[in-house]
C-alpha positions in Angstrom: -6.4 22.7 -71.6 -3.9 25.4 -72.6 -0.8 24.1 -74.3 1.5 24.8 -71.3 -0.6 23.1 -68.9 -0.7 20.1 -71.3 3.0 20.0 -71.5 3.3 20.2 -67.7 1.0 17.2 -67.4 2.9 15.2 -70.3 6.4 16.0 -68.2 4.8 14.8 -64.9 3.4 11.7 -66.1 6.9 10.6 -67.5 8.6 11.1 -64.1 9.6 8.1 -61.8 6.3 6.5 -60.3 5.6 6.8 -56.7 5.2 3.2 -55.2 2.8 4.5 -52.1 -0.4 5.8 -52.3 -0.6 9.4 -50.9 -3.6 11.2 -50.2 -4.0 14.6 -52.0 -4.3 16.5 -48.8 -1.1 15.0 -47.3 0.7 15.7 -50.5 -0.5 19.2 -50.7 0.8 19.7 -47.0 4.1 18.5 -47.7 4.3 20.4 -51.0 3.5 23.4 -49.0 5.9 22.8 -46.4 8.8 22.4 -49.0 8.0 25.4 -50.5 8.1 27.3 -47.4 11.6 26.1 -46.5 13.4 25.7 -49.8 11.7 28.2 -52.2 9.0 27.6 -54.8 9.0 24.2 -56.4 8.8 25.8 -59.9 11.2 28.4 -61.4 8.3 30.5 -63.0 4.8 30.4 -63.7 3.6 27.7 -66.3 2.6 30.4 -68.8 6.1 32.1 -69.5 9.5 31.5 -71.5 13.0 32.6 -71.3 14.3 35.5 -73.5 17.6 37.0 -74.0 18.3 39.5 -71.9 21.3 42.1 -71.3 24.7 40.6 -70.9 23.6 37.4 -72.4 21.5 36.4 -69.2 18.1 34.5 -69.6 15.0 36.1 -68.3 11.4 35.2 -68.3 8.6 36.8 -70.7 4.9 35.9 -70.0 2.8 34.8 -73.0 4.5 31.5 -74.0 5.6 28.2 -72.7 9.1 27.0 -72.0 8.0 23.2 -73.1 9.9 23.9 -76.6 13.0 25.2 -75.3 16.0 23.1 -75.2 17.1 24.2 -71.6 18.0 21.4 -69.1 16.3 23.2 -66.3 12.5 22.8 -67.1 9.6 22.7 -65.1 9.3 19.3 -62.9 8.3 18.0 -59.4 10.8 17.2 -56.8 11.6 13.5 -56.4 9.2 11.2 -54.6 11.5 10.9 -51.6 11.4 14.5 -50.9 7.7 14.6 -51.1 6.8 11.7 -48.8 9.8 12.5 -46.3 9.5 9.2 -44.7 13.2 8.9 -43.8 12.6 11.4 -41.0 12.9 9.9 -37.4 9.3 11.2 -36.5 7.7 10.7 -39.9 4.6 9.3 -38.1 4.1 12.5 -36.3 3.7 14.8 -39.1 -0.2 14.0 -39.1 -0.8 14.9 -35.5 -2.6 17.9 -35.1 -1.7 21.0 -33.6 -2.0 21.4 -29.7 -3.9 24.7 -30.2 -6.1 23.5 -33.1 -7.1 20.5 -31.0 -11.0 20.2 -30.3 -12.3 18.2 -27.1 -15.8 16.9 -26.2 -15.4 16.8 -22.3 -16.0 20.0 -20.4 -13.3 21.3 -18.5 -13.8 21.8 -14.7 -13.8 25.4 -13.5 -11.6 26.6 -10.8 -12.5 29.4 -8.3 -12.3 32.7 -9.4 -9.7 33.8 -7.1 -6.6 35.2 -8.3 -4.6 34.7 -5.1 -5.9 31.1 -4.9 -4.8 30.2 -8.5 -1.5 31.6 -8.0 -1.0 29.7 -4.8 -2.3 26.6 -6.4 -0.2 26.9 -9.6 2.9 27.6 -7.1 2.3 24.4 -5.3 2.3 22.3 -8.4 5.6 24.0 -9.4 7.0 23.2 -6.0 5.7 19.5 -6.2 7.9 19.0 -9.4 11.0 20.6 -7.7 10.5 18.0 -4.5 10.3 15.4 -6.9 13.5 16.1 -8.4 15.2 16.7 -5.1 13.7 13.2 -3.7 15.5 11.5 -6.6 18.9 12.6 -5.2 20.5 10.1 -3.0 22.6 12.6 -1.4 19.5 14.8 -0.3 17.1 12.1 1.0 17.3 13.2 4.7 15.7 16.9 3.6 12.0 15.7 3.3 9.9 14.6 5.8 9.8 10.5 6.1 6.0 10.7 5.8 6.6 11.5 2.2 9.0 8.8 1.3 7.8 7.0 -1.6 8.1 3.4 -2.6 10.1 2.1 -5.6 10.8 5.0 -8.4 8.5 7.4 -6.7 10.5 10.1 -4.8 7.4 11.6 -3.0 4.4 9.9 -2.3 1.9 11.8 -3.8 -1.2 10.9 -1.5 1.0 11.3 1.5 2.0 14.8 0.2 -1.7 15.9 -0.4 -3.0 14.9 2.9 -0.3 16.6 5.0 -0.2 20.0 2.9 -4.2 20.2 3.0 -5.1 19.2 6.6 -8.7 17.9 7.3 -9.1 16.3 3.7 -10.6 13.1 3.5 -10.2 11.4 0.1 -12.7 8.5 1.0 -15.8 11.0 0.8 -16.4 11.5 -2.8 -19.4 14.2 -3.8 -19.4 13.0 -7.4 -17.4 11.3 -10.0 -17.6 12.2 -13.7 -15.4 12.3 -16.8 -13.6 15.9 -17.6 -10.7 17.6 -18.4 -8.5 19.3 -15.7 -6.4 22.5 -16.4 -2.8 21.0 -16.2 -1.5 24.1 -14.1 -3.7 23.1 -11.2 -2.9 19.3 -11.6 -0.2 17.6 -8.9 1.6 14.7 -10.6 4.8 12.5 -10.1 7.3 14.1 -12.3 10.5 12.8 -13.2 9.9 9.1 -13.6 10.2 9.4 -17.4 10.4 12.4 -19.5 9.8 13.4 -23.4 13.5 12.2 -24.0 12.7 8.7 -22.9 9.8 8.6 -25.7 10.7 7.7 -29.4 7.6 9.6 -30.7 6.4 12.1 -27.9 4.0 14.0 -30.0 2.0 10.8 -30.8 2.0 9.6 -26.9 1.0 13.2 -26.2 -1.7 13.4 -28.2 -3.0 9.8 -27.2 -2.6 10.6 -23.3 -4.4 14.2 -23.6 -7.5 12.7 -25.5 -11.1 12.5 -24.3 -10.9 8.7 -24.5 -8.5 8.3 -21.5 -11.5 9.4 -19.4 -13.4 6.4 -20.2 -13.6 3.6 -17.8 -11.9 0.1 -19.2 -10.0 1.9 -21.8 -6.2 1.6 -22.2 -4.1 3.7 -20.3 -7.0 5.6 -18.4 -6.5 8.5 -16.0 -8.2 9.0 -12.8 -7.8 12.2 -10.7 -9.3 13.8 -7.2 -10.5 17.3 -7.4 -10.6 19.6 -4.0 -13.3 21.9 -5.6 -13.4 24.6 -3.2 -9.6 25.0 -3.9 -9.5 24.1 -7.4 -6.7 21.7 -6.7 -6.3 18.2 -8.3 -3.9 15.3 -8.2 -3.4 12.4 -10.5 -4.5 9.0 -8.9 -3.9 6.8 -12.0 -1.4 8.3 -14.8 0.5 10.3 -12.2 3.5 11.1 -14.6 0.9 12.1 -17.2 0.6 15.8 -15.8 4.3 16.6 -16.2 4.7 15.1 -19.6 1.8 16.8 -20.9 2.7 20.2 -19.7 6.2 19.9 -21.1 4.3 19.0 -24.6 2.3 22.1 -24.3 -0.9 20.7 -23.4 -3.0 22.7 -21.0 -5.6 20.2 -20.0 -6.1 16.5 -19.8 -9.0 14.0 -19.7 -9.5 11.6 -16.5 -12.3 10.6 -14.4 -12.5 13.3 -11.9 -13.7 12.4 -8.2 -14.7 15.7 -6.4 -13.7 16.1 -3.0 -15.3 18.5 -0.3 -13.2 20.6 1.8 -14.3 22.8 5.2 -15.1 26.2 4.9 -12.3 28.8 5.7 -14.3 30.0 8.6 -14.1 26.3 10.1 -10.2 26.5 10.3 -7.8 28.4 12.3 -4.2 28.7 12.3 -1.7 29.1 15.3 2.0 29.9 15.7 3.4 28.0 18.9 6.5 26.8 20.3 6.3 23.2 21.3 9.4 21.5 22.9 11.6 24.3 21.7 10.5 24.0 17.9 8.3 26.7 16.3 5.2 25.0 15.0 1.9 25.8 13.1 -1.1 24.0 14.3 -4.5 24.1 12.6 -7.7 23.7 14.5 -11.0 22.5 12.8 -14.0 23.7 14.5 -12.6 24.6 17.5 -12.1 21.2 18.4 -9.9 19.1 16.1 -6.1 19.9 16.4 -3.4 19.0 13.9 0.2 20.0 13.3 1.3 21.4 9.8 4.0 18.8 8.4 5.0 21.7 5.8 4.0 25.0 7.0 5.9 26.9 4.3 3.7 24.9 1.6 0.3 24.8 3.6 0.2 28.3 5.0 0.2 30.1 1.7 -2.4 27.8 0.3 -4.8 28.2 3.1 -4.6 31.9 3.4 -5.1 32.2 -0.1 -8.1 30.1 0.4 -9.5 32.7 2.9 -8.1 31.3 6.2 -7.0 33.9 8.8 -3.0 34.1 9.0 -1.4 32.4 11.9 -2.4 33.9 15.3 -0.8 33.4 18.9 -2.2 30.5 21.0 -5.5 31.2 22.9 -5.5 31.1 26.5 -9.0 29.5 26.8 -7.2 26.3 25.0 -5.4 24.0 27.1 -1.6 24.8 27.6 1.0 24.1 24.5 3.1 21.6 26.6 0.0 19.8 27.6 -1.2 19.6 23.7 2.2 18.7 22.7 2.1 15.7 25.2 -1.1 14.6 23.8 0.1 14.7 20.4 3.3 12.9 21.2 1.1 10.1 22.8 -1.2 10.2 19.6 1.7 9.8 17.1 1.3 6.2 15.6 2.0 5.2 11.9 2.6 7.7 8.9 -0.9 9.0 8.8 -1.6 12.5 10.4 -1.5 13.3 13.9 -4.7 14.6 15.6 -5.8 15.0 18.9 -9.3 16.4 20.3 -9.1 19.2 22.2 -12.2 18.8 24.2 -10.9 15.2 25.2 -7.4 16.7 26.3 -9.4 19.1 28.5 -11.1 16.4 30.2 -7.8 14.3 30.4 -6.4 17.5 32.3 -9.1 17.9 34.9 -9.1 14.0 35.5 -5.2 14.4 36.2 -6.0 17.5 38.3 -8.4 15.7 40.5 -6.1 12.8 40.8 -3.7 14.9 42.8 -6.1 15.7 45.8 -5.6 14.0 49.0 -8.7 12.0 50.6 -9.3 9.8 53.5 -9.3 5.9 52.5 -8.8 2.5 54.0 -5.8 0.3 53.1 -8.0 -1.8 51.0 -8.7 1.1 48.8 -5.0 2.0 47.9 -4.1 0.8 44.9 -0.3 0.7 45.3 -0.6 -1.0 48.5 0.2 -4.8 48.5 -0.7 -6.4 51.9 1.3 -9.6 52.9 -1.7 -12.0 53.4 -0.1 -14.8 54.8 1.6 -12.9 57.5 -1.9 -11.2 58.1 -3.5 -14.6 58.5 -0.9 -16.0 60.9 -0.9 -12.9 62.9 -4.6 -11.9 63.2 -6.1 -15.4 62.6 -4.1 -18.3 63.3 -2.2 -17.0 66.6 -5.5 -15.9 68.2 -7.2 -19.4 67.4 -4.1 -21.2 69.0 -4.5 -19.2 72.1 -7.9 -19.8 72.4 -7.1 -23.6 72.4 -4.3 -23.4 74.9 -6.5 -21.2 77.2 -9.6 -23.8 77.0 -7.3 -26.6 77.8 -5.1 -25.3 80.5 -6.9 -22.4 82.2 -10.0 -22.2 84.3 -13.4 -21.3 82.8 -13.1 -17.6 83.6 -9.8 -17.2 81.8 -11.0 -19.0 79.1 -13.7 -16.4 78.4 -11.4 -13.7 78.8 -9.2 -15.2 76.4 -12.0 -15.9 73.7 -13.0 -12.1 74.1 -9.3 -11.0 73.6 -9.2 -13.3 70.3 -12.4 -11.6 68.9 -11.3 -8.1 70.0 -8.1 -8.8 67.9 -9.7 -10.2 65.2 -12.1 -7.2 65.0 -9.2 -4.7 65.3 -7.4 -6.5 62.4 -10.7 -6.0 60.1 -11.0 -2.5 61.2 -7.7 -1.6 60.5 -8.2 -3.0 56.7 -11.6 -1.4 56.3 -11.6 1.7 58.1 -10.7 5.1 56.2 -7.8 6.1 58.8 -5.1 6.9 56.1 -4.6 9.5 53.4 -3.9 9.0 50.0 -4.1 10.8 46.5 -6.8 10.0 44.4 -5.0 8.7 41.4 -3.3 6.1 43.6 -7.0 4.5 44.3 -7.7 1.2 42.9 
């Protein structure tokens, strides 16, 4: 060991002892950080000394040590408080690895290789974030559909939002479930409930929430999400605020238990622009059978057309009339769920209604809207002929009695015939 190094070691050991144990790696990191921000820790290399320069200034000359000089500015380490830097508000976050340098073991789900679809999905994620901020403004509550109204602190109900934007999506049918990492640009969440400013140590929390352990069932703060694989669109089911927070912290993916959902092929869907009840609407038809009106066509149409669905066309003449379908939709509108009608059933209902307008000969007993007065009927056609028959039997000769009996029987037969014979005309829909 040289004389200069021995002097440095001796003077270093004479400094105030550090009360905490600091790992060499951490000490080196903080010394390097200190050197980058405030300049070199040492005024010169160890093997150098001062010499008298021009104008009385002291300059360094290599070859000897400065340990024998009387100058007060010798070689020494910074104070322990500077090296530890524990007075910082986020001192515990200095050991958090950089976002770009973090490695994960879980695989990341792949999204469809479609530039237009990727752009549409990412735009939908941004629009959902803006809608969350809009929903939390009490002065603008009426601008959003009532079906999206959330409960408590949730501005927009996430599941209702997704089911209305993507028609014919059924989250009860899961193709498979596995832990994986989701690209945050393709994940819908519930933004705005809390943000980076509400967290004491945001870096530590972000590192914790983004780790692969959050995809394990039974751990603390797990994450669960649904993925519409054909579209490359996911939404958080558990940990809904997590996607927005991690995006703000610079993360590009999150770990979660992912439930993969199927979705109809683009050829199975058809979009139609109609005017129903004086309001312009867009209807989506599945397999030329099921029909749903789009609640938010400004969100659904760009996403579906990027997926491969044909742009909205005019309503075909082979389908039922728009007014008839709108009437069927009005009768089927119950609850907060999506409204849907079956076009073949609408056609059958229209055919039944059309046949109900046909006139046909029927009896009075077949007419559903006819309500006979049975007491009057019995008194007129049963009691009165029976009384006449008794009177004739007591007061008249035998020949007249026979005539009265015949007349009474004829009257009763005529009454029965008036009720049962099809001598009146009525519409089919009025039959009982």
